[in-house]
N, C-alpha and C positions, 0 to 999 in steps of 0.2 A: 347376394344372400345365399348361403350354403343350403342346398336342398335337404329336406328332412329325409332321414334314412327310411328305407322301406321295411316292411314287416320281416323280410328275410334276415335282417340284423338281429332279430330276437328268436329266430327258429333254431332248432337243433338240426344240423345239416350233415349229410345230404338228405334230400327228399327222395323217397323211393316211389317211382311211378312206372309208366310204360310208354313205349313209342312203337307203333306199328307192330304190336305183338311181341316186343322184346323188352326186357327189364331195363329201366333207365334210372340213373342217379343224377339228381339235379341240384346244383348250387346256384340259386338265383342271384341276380344282381342285388347288392346291398344298398343301392341308391334308388331313389324314386324315378330317376331318368333312365332311358334305355341304356343297356350296357355298352361300353366303348369297345369291348372285346368279348366275343363268345368263343370259348375253347371247346371244340367237339373232340372228345377222346374216344379212340377205337381200340379196344383191348386185343391182346393176342389170343390164341387158342390155349385153354378151353373157353375163353370168351366171356368171363364174368367180370363185370365192372367192380363187384365187391372186393376183388383182389387189390384194387387200386385206390381204395378210399383214403388211406393215409397220404398217399402220394398226391392225389388230387386236392385233398383238403389243405395240404401244405402249400400248394400253388395258390389256392383261393385266399388263404390268410397271409400270403407273403407280404412283407413290408413294401416290396416294390410295386404291388398291385392292389393293396388293401383299399385305397381310396379311389381307385379308378373305375369301379363298377364293373368288374369282370364277372362273367357268368360262365359256368362250366356245366357241360352236359356229357355224361358218359353213358353210352348205350351198349349193353351187352349184345352178343350175337343172338339172333333169334333162335329159340329152341335150346339155349344153353343155360338159362337161368330161370328161376321161378318168377312168375308174374304176381302182382298183388291179387288177392282173391276176388276183389270187387273192383270194377272199373270198366268203362266203355268209352268209345270214341266214335263220332259220327262217320268218320272215314274208315277206320281200321277195325271197327267192331268191338265186341266185349272181350274181356280178358279170358273168360272161360272158353270161348270159341277159339281164340288164338292159342291158348294152351293146348287144347285138343289137337289142333292142326299141327303145332310144332312137335308135339309128342310123336306124331306120325312122320315127322321129317319134312312136312310141307313148308316151303319157303325158307329152308335151312341150308341150301347149298352155298358154296363159296361165292358164286355169282349172285345168289339171292342176298347174301350179306352185303355185297358191294352196292346193289340196287337199294337196299335198305338204308345204308349210310348216305347215299346220294339224296334220298328222299328227306333225310334229316337236314342236310345242308339247304335244300330247297325250302323246308319249313322255317328254318332260322331266318333266311333272307326274306321270306314272305312276312314274317313277324316284325322284323326290325328294319329292313332296308327296302325303301321304295325307289324313287328316281336317284336319290343320293345315298351313298354307302356310308352312313354314319357309324354303323356297328361293323367292326372288322371280325371276320370269321377265320379262326385258326384251327386247322385240322391236325391232330396229333395221333399217331398210332404206334403201338408197341408190338414188336415181333411181326407176326403176320398181319396185325392191325396196321402196320406201316405200309405193307403192300396194298391192303384195302384202301388206305388213305391216298396212295398214289393213284389208284384207280378212280377214286372220287375226284382227284385233281384233273384227271383226263376227261372225266364226264362233265365237270363244272369248273373249268379254268377261270371263269369270270365270277365265280361264287365264293372264292376263298382268297385270303390275303397271304396265307403262309401254310407251309407243310412242315411238320415236325416228325422226323423219323427216329424213333427211340429203339436202339438195339434192333435195327430193321432186318427182316428176312425178305430180301427183294429178288433173290436169284438162287437157283440150284438147291432148293431146300431138300429135295429128295436125295441128294448126293452127300448130305452131311452125316456126321457120326450120330447125332441125336435122332435123325430120321431112321437110321438103321435100328436103333434101340426101340423107338416108338412103333416101328413097323411090325414088331412081334405082336402088339396088341390088336392088330387088324386081321390076324388069322381067324377064320370062322370058329375054330375050336375054342379060342380065347373068349369069343363072344358068348358061346354056350356056357362057359364057366362063369363069366361075369354076370349074366342075366339073373340067376337066382340070388347071387350075393347082393346085387343092387336092389332086388325086390325085397329082400329081408331088411336091408338098411332103411328102406323107405318106410318100413313098419315101426322102426324105433323112434323114440323121441329125439328131436334134433340135438338136445344137450348130450345125449349118449353118443350120437354119431360124431359130434365135435370132439368128445373125449377120446373116442377110438381113433379119429384122424390124428389128433395130437400125439397119442401114444405111438402110432405107427410111423408118422412122418416127422414128428418134432416141430410141426408148424406152430407159430404163435396163435393166440386165440382168434384174432380177426381173420387170418388166412385159413385157419382150420374151419371157421364158420362158412367161408366161401366155398371151400372144398366140400363141406357137408351139403351145401345147397346144390352143388353140381351132382353129387352122388345120389341125392334123394329126389331130384327132379326127374320125373319119368321121361325117358328118351334123351336126356341131356348128354350122357356119356356117349351114347351111340351117335348122336349128331356131331359131337366134338371129334370123334374118331373118323367119321365119314368126311368131315370137313378137312381133317388132317390128310387123309388119303388124297383128296382133291388137290390140296396144296402141293403135295409131292409131285403130282402129275402136271399141274398148271404153272407153278412158279419155277420156271427153268431159266433159260437164258433171258437176260433182261430184254424186254421187247423194245423194238425201235419206236413204237408209238409212245412208250413211257419216256424214253430218252428225248424224243421230240417235244413231248408235252412239258417236261421239266425245263428244257432249253427255252421254249417259247414263254413259259411262265416267268422265268427269271431274266429274260433278255432286256426288258425295259427298265429293270432295276426296281420295280414295284413289288413283284412277287418274291417271297422269301422261302428258301428251302434250307432247313436246319437238320442236321443228323448227329446222333451220338452213338458210338459203337463201343462194345466191350474191348478191353485192351488185348492186343495180340490175338491168340487163339483160345481165349477163355470162354468164348461163346460158341457152344457146340452147334448152334443153328446158323451162325454167320462167321466162319473162320476167315483168317486174313486173306486167303486167295479169292474168296468171294467178295470180301470187302474191297479189295484193290480193283477188281473188275467193275464193281458198282460205282466206286468213287471216280474212276477214270471215265466210265460211260456217261455219268451224270455231271461230270466236270465239277465235282465237289472239292473244295479247297479247305485245308486245315486252318482253323482259327483257334486262338487261345482264349481260355476263359479268364476273366479278370480275377485277380487274387482276392478282391474284397467280397466274394460270394460266401466265404466262410465254409468251404467244402472240407469234409473230414478226410485227411490224407494219411491217417494212421495206418491204413491197410493198403496203401499204394506205394509207389516208388518214393524214396526219401527225397526231400527238397534240399538240394545242395547249392552252394554258391560256386561261381566260376564255371569250370568245365568238369564233366564227369564222364565215365564210361559205363555202359550197361550192355548186357548180353541179350540178343534177341534172335529170332529165327528170320533169316532173310531168304526170300524166294527170288530166283532169277531164271530167265529162260536159257535153254541150251544155246540158242543163237547168240545170246549175250556172252556166254562163256567162250564161245568160239571166236567172237570178234575181239574180245579184250580179256584174255585169260589172266593177265597180270593183275587185274583189278578184283579177281575172285578169291575169296579166302580159302583156307585149307579145306579140301573136300573129303578127307579121309573118313569123316563121320557124317557126311551128308547123305541125303536120300533123294531119289528121283520120284516125282509124282506126275501122273498123267491127268490133266484137267478134263472135264466133260467136253470141252470144245476140241479135244485132241492134242492140245499143246502140252509139251513135256517141260516141267520146271524142276529145278534143283533147290532143295531147302538145306541150309547150313547155318549153324550157330556162329554169329559174328559178334565181336566187341566193337561198339561204336561210341564215340564221344559226342557230346552235345552240350549246348549251353543251358543254363537253368531256365531261361525263358522259354525253352521248348518243352519243358517238362509239364505237360498237361495232366492233371490228376485223372486217374482211372478209377471208376467206381467199383470197388471190389469188397466192400464191407458187408456187414450183415444186412438182412432185408430191410430193417427199419432205417438204418443209416443210408442204404441205397436209395430208399424212397425219398428221404429228406433231401439228399444231395441232388437227385435228379429233378426234384421239384424246384430247387433253387436255380438250376440251370434253365429249366423251361420258363420260370418266372422272369429270369434275366433276359431270355430271348424275346419274350412278349414285350417287356418294358423297353428294351433297347430298339427293337424293330418297329414297334407300333405306337409307343407312347412317348418316347424321348423327344420327339419333335414337337409335341403339343404343350 
């Protein structure tokens, strides 16, 4: 007999709550039985889960997962998002106290955020998994959230079944073009200028702040509301910038402990690590030279998405039959050029780049041919389509990795 659906099936989701002093968005299981999969999502910086509502809700309602009893919990970074005005917890205290502490930066460092997310994995397993692991825990992270997720894996390798790295920033963040632009905001003078502006914004009605954000940034209503939450939450912008500064200094060369943890996690064939990157150098936080280092170090292999996912390819490379050619930037080492110069393309318009590890590489535009089966769609559309397509991919990973054998 099919179990009766839980009350979650009749609620407007997500439910806004808090965990350990941080804003949390919760999509509870829609069945009366424990969820078969819990997806813990860790946002990037500035760390508000509300930026990802459409993305996460699309996963929750995916036809691939709709009847599986999936539960999704997205927890903002502590001190980056407003907490519900009323609420208390026997372990973590009341929301007012946590809000006051976070406003002062207490418990809001990069390492604090890692410990915070580890405690969530522990709580999920205490709730659902005793001696047998009936509920599978999948940890997904976007941008710096992917780095935090990898740290969670290192701390609790037996507490999770999969790691999803979405547009991850796992190495050399401070050497990227985006870091150089964001770094300007960390000058003390900028902080003095921002402080009175943020103070005045906090005095305005939220609807006015949302209107101003949309006017200045062109963000859609949902994203503008999330940005307004960030700007009007006391201490949130300061905490986000401080965390970014820590990221630049901490996330450098991929640590051997991370490499070993991923290798150990996947060696027995049970643990799954999935990653999705922006195409070529379109991601200013993870350009191709960083991506190639990470993929090689973590032994990540390219896999192709099934055509039945229904991804929007209108803003990606065209789907052609047979063979085709396309132009891309190829990087190769100086030693490679010296050993086999005949295989290297015309270098008249190439440029040499020194990587942070001291290696010199040459970048040149090359024409390559490939079969249609190798043309994996890149997600380059608008924010809404980006969210929908990425949700389809994550839902496919969860279904294929954890539910297809059942």
